[in-house]
Backbone as JSON, one array per atom type, in Angstrom:
{
  "sequence": "XXXXXXXXXXXXXXXXXXXXXXXXXXXXXXXXXXXXXXXXXXXXXXXXXXXXXXXXXXXXXXXXXXXXXXXXXXXXXXXXXXXXXXXXXXXXXXXXXXXXXXXXXXXXXXXXXXXXXXXXXXXXXXXXXXXXXXXXXXXXXXXXXXXXXXXXXX",
  "N": [[48.31, 73.35, 11.54], [49.63, 73.9, 9.65], [51.76, 72.2, 9.77], [51.41, 69.61, 8.22], [51.56, 70.89, 5.95], [54.76, 71.27, 5.31], [56.76, 70.22, 3.82], [59.94, 67.83, 4.26], [63.02, 66.81, 3.66], [62.8, 64.38, 2.3], [60.1, 64.22, 1.8], [58.02, 63.56, 2.55], [55.85, 64.99, 4.82], [55.65, 66.35, 7.84], [53.66, 65.72, 9.2], [52.68, 63.3, 8.55], [54.62, 61.92, 9.78], [54.44, 62.16, 12.42], [53.48, 60.27, 15.52], [50.37, 58.75, 15.63], [49.55, 59.94, 13.23], [48.71, 60.04, 9.82], [49.36, 57.14, 8.47], [49.94, 55.9, 10.54], [47.4, 55.89, 11.64], [46.15, 54.6, 9.74], [46.78, 51.89, 9.77], [46.97, 51.03, 11.96], [43.88, 51.26, 12.12], [43.87, 49.25, 9.69], [44.74, 46.44, 11.25], [42.87, 46.38, 12.82], [40.33, 46.34, 11.71], [41.42, 43.49, 10.41], [41.09, 41.99, 12.74], [38.81, 42.36, 13.73], [37.89, 41.28, 11.51], [38.47, 38.14, 12.27], [37.8, 38.37, 14.9], [34.96, 38.23, 14.66], [34.71, 35.75, 13.16], [35.72, 33.85, 14.25], [33.04, 34.42, 16.49], [31.21, 33.37, 14.18], [31.48, 30.87, 14.44], [31.83, 29.97, 17.16], [28.74, 30.54, 17.25], [27.97, 28.95, 15.49], [28.63, 26.37, 16.26], [27.09, 26.06, 18.88], [24.78, 26.17, 17.41], [24.46, 23.78, 15.95], [24.65, 21.88, 17.89], [22.32, 22.39, 18.98], [20.83, 21.45, 16.77], [21.68, 18.78, 16.83], [20.46, 17.52, 19.88], [17.3, 18.69, 19.12], [17.2, 16.37, 16.63], [17.51, 13.97, 18.35], [15.43, 13.95, 19.55], [13.2, 14.3, 17.83], [13.59, 11.46, 16.71], [13.43, 9.94, 18.72], [10.19, 10.9, 19.61], [9.56, 9.96, 17.05], [9.75, 7.39, 16.84], [8.92, 6.23, 19.95], [6.05, 6.51, 18.09], [5.71, 4.61, 16.65], [6.02, 2.9, 18.0], [3.24, 2.92, 19.4], [1.68, 2.23, 17.09], [2.39, -0.44, 16.37], [1.95, -1.52, 18.91], [-0.89, -0.79, 18.07], [-1.84, -2.03, 15.8], [-1.2, -4.59, 16.17], [-3.04, -6.79, 16.39], [-4.2, -6.88, 14.12], [-3.16, -7.64, 11.84], [-3.42, -10.66, 12.62], [-6.22, -11.07, 12.28], [-6.7, -10.18, 10.23], [-5.73, -12.06, 8.42], [-6.7, -14.61, 9.34], [-9.03, -13.55, 7.9], [-8.59, -13.52, 5.49], [-7.95, -16.23, 5.29], [-10.49, -17.74, 5.63], [-12.2, -16.92, 3.38], [-10.51, -17.92, 1.76], [-11.42, -20.33, 1.91], [-14.14, -20.71, 1.5], [-13.94, -19.95, -1.22], [-12.44, -22.32, -2.12], [-14.17, -24.38, -1.19], [-16.07, -23.83, -3.3], [-15.56, -25.01, -5.42], [-14.79, -26.76, -4.87], [-12.6, -28.43, -4.15], [-10.84, -30.28, -1.82], [-10.35, -29.31, 1.81], [-7.74, -28.89, 4.14], [-8.37, -30.18, 6.74], [-10.2, -31.79, 5.56], [-8.34, -33.37, 3.95], [-6.65, -34.48, 6.29], [-8.58, -35.63, 7.81], [-9.05, -37.91, 5.83], [-6.26, -39.14, 5.49], [-6.29, -40.25, 8.11], [-7.83, -42.14, 8.42], [-7.05, -44.05, 6.41], [-4.79, -44.54, 7.56], [-5.67, -46.22, 9.82], [-6.84, -48.14, 7.91], [-4.6, -49.16, 7.12], [-3.46, -49.98, 9.52], [-5.37, -52.51, 10.1], [-5.33, -53.98, 7.49], [-2.56, -54.81, 7.91], [-3.32, -55.96, 10.88], [-4.92, -58.39, 9.67], [-2.85, -59.16, 7.79], [-1.15, -60.43, 9.92], [-2.48, -62.35, 11.1], [-2.96, -64.4, 9.64], [-0.75, -64.68, 8.85], [0.23, -65.97, 11.43], [-1.77, -67.8, 11.78], [-0.84, -69.75, 10.22], [-0.04, -72.74, 9.73], [3.52, -74.95, 9.94], [3.37, -77.09, 7.83], [0.25, -77.14, 7.12], [-1.7, -75.73, 4.51], [-1.82, -72.15, 3.79], [-4.64, -69.66, 4.18], [-7.32, -68.92, 2.27], [-6.72, -66.06, 0.35], [-8.49, -62.89, 0.9], [-11.68, -62.36, -0.54], [-11.99, -60.2, -2.89], [-14.29, -58.44, -2.97], [-15.72, -55.3, -2.63], [-15.05, -52.24, -0.21], [-17.52, -51.59, 2.21], [-19.17, -48.52, 3.37], [-19.33, -49.26, 6.39], [-16.77, -50.5, 7.21], [-15.33, -49.02, 7.0], [-15.97, -47.4, 9.68], [-14.81, -45.92, 12.44]],
  "CA": [[47.67, 73.3, 10.18], [51.38, 74.03, 8.92], [52.72, 70.65, 9.14], [50.83, 69.36, 7.39], [52.09, 71.51, 4.57], [55.44, 71.49, 5.1], [57.66, 68.69, 4.02], [61.11, 67.84, 4.17], [64.03, 66.34, 2.19], [62.3, 63.39, 2.1], [58.87, 64.32, 0.89], [56.9, 63.26, 3.86], [55.06, 66.04, 6.09], [55.39, 66.17, 9.41], [51.69, 64.93, 10.04], [53.19, 61.94, 8.47], [56.0, 61.49, 10.34], [54.4, 62.05, 13.63], [52.71, 59.66, 15.95], [48.86, 59.51, 15.3], [49.51, 60.21, 11.59], [47.85, 59.19, 8.65], [50.09, 56.54, 7.94], [49.8, 54.9, 11.74], [45.88, 55.66, 11.83], [45.44, 53.21, 8.65], [47.89, 50.92, 10.03], [45.8, 51.42, 13.11], [42.71, 50.55, 11.67], [44.09, 47.58, 9.01], [44.87, 45.95, 12.16], [41.66, 46.4, 13.64], [39.78, 45.18, 10.83], [41.65, 42.63, 11.07], [41.08, 41.28, 14.41], [37.15, 42.72, 13.77], [37.43, 39.81, 10.75], [38.9, 37.22, 13.32], [36.94, 37.73, 16.14], [33.82, 37.38, 13.84], [34.65, 34.1, 12.02], [35.34, 32.79, 15.87], [32.09, 34.31, 16.89], [30.17, 32.41, 13.62], [32.44, 29.3, 14.77], [30.65, 29.41, 18.51], [27.02, 30.55, 16.79], [27.76, 27.4, 13.86], [28.99, 24.95, 17.29], [26.09, 25.94, 19.42], [23.44, 25.81, 16.35], [24.91, 22.53, 15.39], [24.44, 21.26, 19.16], [20.87, 22.03, 19.29], [19.97, 20.44, 15.91], [21.75, 17.17, 16.78], [19.45, 17.66, 20.59], [16.28, 18.22, 18.55], [16.85, 15.46, 15.98], [17.21, 13.11, 18.84], [14.2, 14.66, 20.09], [12.09, 13.84, 16.98], [13.61, 10.72, 16.52], [12.84, 9.04, 20.21], [8.98, 10.7, 19.2], [9.02, 8.97, 15.86], [10.19, 5.52, 17.4], [7.44, 5.95, 20.55], [5.22, 6.79, 17.97], [6.2, 3.43, 15.81], [6.15, 1.13, 18.11], [2.41, 2.32, 19.45], [1.15, 2.05, 15.66], [3.04, -1.54, 16.18], [0.87, -1.98, 19.7], [-2.36, -0.87, 17.92], [-2.02, -3.26, 15.12], [-0.84, -6.04, 16.77], [-3.79, -7.54, 16.44], [-4.78, -6.43, 12.81], [-2.32, -9.05, 11.34], [-4.11, -11.74, 12.34], [-7.43, -10.71, 12.09], [-6.37, -10.22, 8.33], [-4.92, -13.8, 7.78], [-7.66, -15.07, 9.38], [-10.28, -13.02, 7.07], [-8.51, -14.24, 4.57], [-8.11, -17.64, 5.5], [-12.2, -17.61, 5.65], [-12.04, -16.06, 2.18], [-10.04, -19.16, 0.42], [-11.55, -21.84, 2.08], [-15.11, -20.2, 1.02], [-13.62, -20.0, -2.21], [-12.19, -23.64, -2.35], [-15.03, -25.4, -1.3], [-16.95, -23.37, -4.36], [-14.82, -25.3, -6.51], [-14.71, -28.74, -4.7], [-11.36, -28.44, -3.39], [-10.69, -30.56, -0.24], [-9.69, -28.58, 2.56], [-6.45, -29.37, 4.95], [-8.99, -30.88, 7.19], [-10.17, -33.25, 4.6], [-7.02, -34.32, 3.74], [-6.39, -34.46, 7.2], [-9.21, -36.95, 7.77], [-8.38, -39.17, 5.16], [-5.17, -39.84, 6.15], [-6.99, -41.15, 9.28], [-9.23, -43.39, 7.76], [-6.07, -44.48, 5.69], [-4.02, -45.1, 8.53], [-6.88, -47.16, 10.18], [-7.62, -49.31, 7.32], [-3.23, -49.47, 7.11], [-3.64, -50.76, 10.52], [-6.36, -53.44, 10.01], [-4.86, -54.94, 7.03], [-1.21, -55.65, 8.94], [-3.23, -57.19, 11.99], [-5.62, -59.34, 9.32], [-2.03, -60.16, 7.42], [-0.3, -60.87, 11.26], [-2.8, -62.72, 11.59], [-3.05, -64.95, 8.69], [1.16, -65.55, 9.33], [0.05, -66.87, 12.66], [-2.41, -68.95, 11.71], [-0.21, -70.94, 8.83], [1.71, -73.42, 10.45], [4.63, -75.77, 8.95], [2.7, -78.52, 6.86], [-0.69, -76.71, 6.6], [-1.72, -74.78, 3.7], [-2.83, -71.0, 4.12], [-6.29, -69.5, 4.38], [-7.22, -68.22, 0.88], [-6.83, -64.87, 0.51], [-10.02, -62.25, 0.53], [-12.47, -61.48, -1.62], [-11.91, -58.98, -3.87], [-15.4, -57.5, -2.76], [-15.84, -53.87, -1.96], [-15.26, -52.02, 1.04], [-18.49, -51.15, 2.3], [-18.66, -47.9, 4.85], [-19.07, -49.93, 7.55], [-15.79, -51.1, 6.93], [-14.23, -47.61, 7.27], [-16.07, -46.55, 10.47], [-13.6, -45.79, 13.43]],
  "C": [[49.22, 72.97, 9.24], [52.2, 72.97, 8.79], [52.55, 70.16, 8.89], [51.28, 69.41, 5.68], [53.66, 71.15, 4.37], [56.19, 70.45, 4.83], [59.35, 69.09, 3.66], [62.05, 67.41, 3.43], [63.51, 64.96, 1.83], [60.83, 63.0, 1.07], [57.48, 63.71, 1.88], [56.66, 64.89, 4.22], [55.17, 65.64, 7.43], [54.19, 65.49, 9.71], [52.09, 64.02, 9.76], [53.96, 61.66, 9.6], [55.85, 61.08, 12.17], [53.6, 61.27, 14.12], [51.27, 59.84, 16.13], [48.76, 59.88, 13.88], [48.89, 59.58, 10.76], [47.75, 57.93, 8.91], [49.39, 55.3, 9.19], [48.4, 54.94, 11.67], [45.19, 54.74, 10.89], [46.0, 51.72, 8.78], [46.81, 50.2, 11.12], [44.47, 50.6, 12.71], [42.97, 49.18, 10.63], [43.85, 46.27, 9.86], [43.63, 45.78, 13.03], [40.23, 45.81, 12.84], [40.3, 44.26, 10.53], [41.24, 41.64, 12.03], [39.75, 41.79, 14.27], [37.09, 40.88, 12.81], [37.47, 38.67, 11.83], [37.5, 36.99, 14.26], [34.94, 37.21, 15.49], [33.35, 36.18, 13.68], [34.91, 33.55, 13.45], [33.86, 32.97, 16.51], [31.14, 33.39, 15.65], [30.95, 31.31, 13.83], [31.57, 29.47, 16.2], [29.19, 29.34, 18.08], [26.93, 29.1, 16.23], [27.96, 26.23, 15.0], [27.52, 24.94, 17.72], [24.75, 25.6, 18.13], [23.45, 24.19, 15.91], [24.44, 21.54, 16.54], [22.79, 21.36, 19.16], [20.19, 21.42, 18.52], [19.91, 19.28, 15.73], [20.8, 17.05, 18.5], [17.96, 17.04, 20.3], [16.17, 16.84, 17.13], [16.82, 13.99, 16.79], [15.86, 13.15, 19.55], [12.97, 13.84, 19.33], [12.47, 12.16, 16.51], [13.18, 9.66, 18.01], [11.3, 9.6, 19.77], [8.7, 9.78, 18.32], [8.64, 7.39, 16.5], [8.69, 5.54, 18.59], [6.67, 5.85, 19.09], [4.67, 5.33, 17.1], [5.66, 2.35, 16.76], [4.41, 1.45, 19.32], [1.26, 2.57, 18.32], [1.19, 0.53, 15.99], [2.14, -2.23, 17.16], [-0.62, -1.89, 19.12], [-2.95, -1.85, 16.65], [-1.87, -4.36, 15.25], [-1.56, -7.14, 16.0], [-4.9, -7.96, 14.86], [-4.3, -7.51, 11.77], [-3.04, -10.16, 11.1], [-5.14, -12.06, 12.41], [-7.5, -10.24, 10.51], [-5.63, -11.26, 7.67], [-5.91, -14.37, 8.12], [-9.12, -14.79, 8.7], [-10.35, -14.04, 5.53], [-8.45, -16.01, 4.03], [-9.54, -18.58, 5.15], [-12.19, -17.41, 4.43], [-11.85, -17.35, 1.22], [-10.51, -20.03, 0.37], [-13.29, -21.49, 1.59], [-14.73, -20.52, -0.28], [-12.98, -21.63, -2.86], [-12.71, -24.48, -2.31], [-16.36, -24.64, -2.17], [-16.6, -24.38, -5.29], [-14.5, -26.99, -6.0], [-13.72, -29.07, -4.44], [-11.29, -29.01, -2.04], [-9.54, -29.21, 0.55], [-8.68, -29.44, 3.57], [-7.19, -30.21, 5.62], [-9.8, -31.86, 6.62], [-9.66, -34.2, 4.41], [-6.35, -34.69, 5.23], [-6.85, -36.26, 7.87], [-9.36, -38.25, 7.03], [-7.07, -39.77, 4.94], [-5.34, -40.59, 7.67], [-6.83, -42.32, 9.29], [-8.04, -44.27, 6.82], [-5.13, -45.18, 6.69], [-4.68, -46.32, 9.4], [-6.83, -48.1, 9.11], [-5.54, -49.86, 7.23], [-2.99, -50.31, 8.53], [-4.11, -52.02, 10.42], [-6.36, -54.32, 9.19], [-3.26, -55.2, 7.42], [-1.2, -55.98, 10.39], [-4.09, -58.47, 10.74], [-3.99, -60.2, 8.7], [-1.11, -60.98, 8.48], [-1.29, -62.52, 11.63], [-2.76, -64.4, 11.05], [-1.62, -65.55, 9.14], [0.76, -66.46, 10.17], [-1.19, -68.04, 13.0], [-1.97, -70.23, 10.62], [0.51, -71.53, 10.06], [2.51, -74.35, 9.49], [3.27, -76.71, 8.48], [0.33, -78.25, 6.63], [-0.54, -75.32, 5.13], [-2.4, -73.14, 4.3], [-3.87, -70.7, 3.45], [-6.53, -68.92, 3.23], [-7.63, -66.74, 1.09], [-8.45, -64.16, 0.31], [-10.5, -61.98, -0.51], [-12.14, -60.32, -1.93], [-13.31, -57.94, -3.88], [-15.13, -55.88, -2.23], [-15.68, -53.43, -1.11], [-16.73, -51.34, 1.13], [-18.21, -49.71, 3.48], [-18.38, -48.25, 5.89], [-18.0, -50.48, 8.04], [-14.46, -50.22, 7.35], [-14.73, -46.8, 8.73], [-15.16, -46.84, 11.67], [-14.51, -45.63, 14.77]]
}
């Protein structure tokens, strides 16, 4: 203990100058603190990288699960859209029938009948042209009598 009290010309005690003294001990402690900090930062980075990888893997698992669930729901509900569409069409047909609006089927039937009438008129006109010969007068046009339901029968 006498060494710590005795001082020399520089004002330092002999304990401060000897190896393992308080200065060297504090420098060693500071170095250890710095190395511990670096080690802690490295360990934190390692832990963070491991956690990040775990999060990525978990995210892939959840995405795959959700994709499977969505595919299952699409398969289960594939017919629902068609059934809903048919129900809506049936309801609209009932509504339009109550308003006496012709349906697409009614209009198609009318178009078929008009096509038949157009063909018959074309045949009549062709027959008239063929019957008319040079020097003959064409036959008189048909009367303006209204068509009967029997004329439209197919």
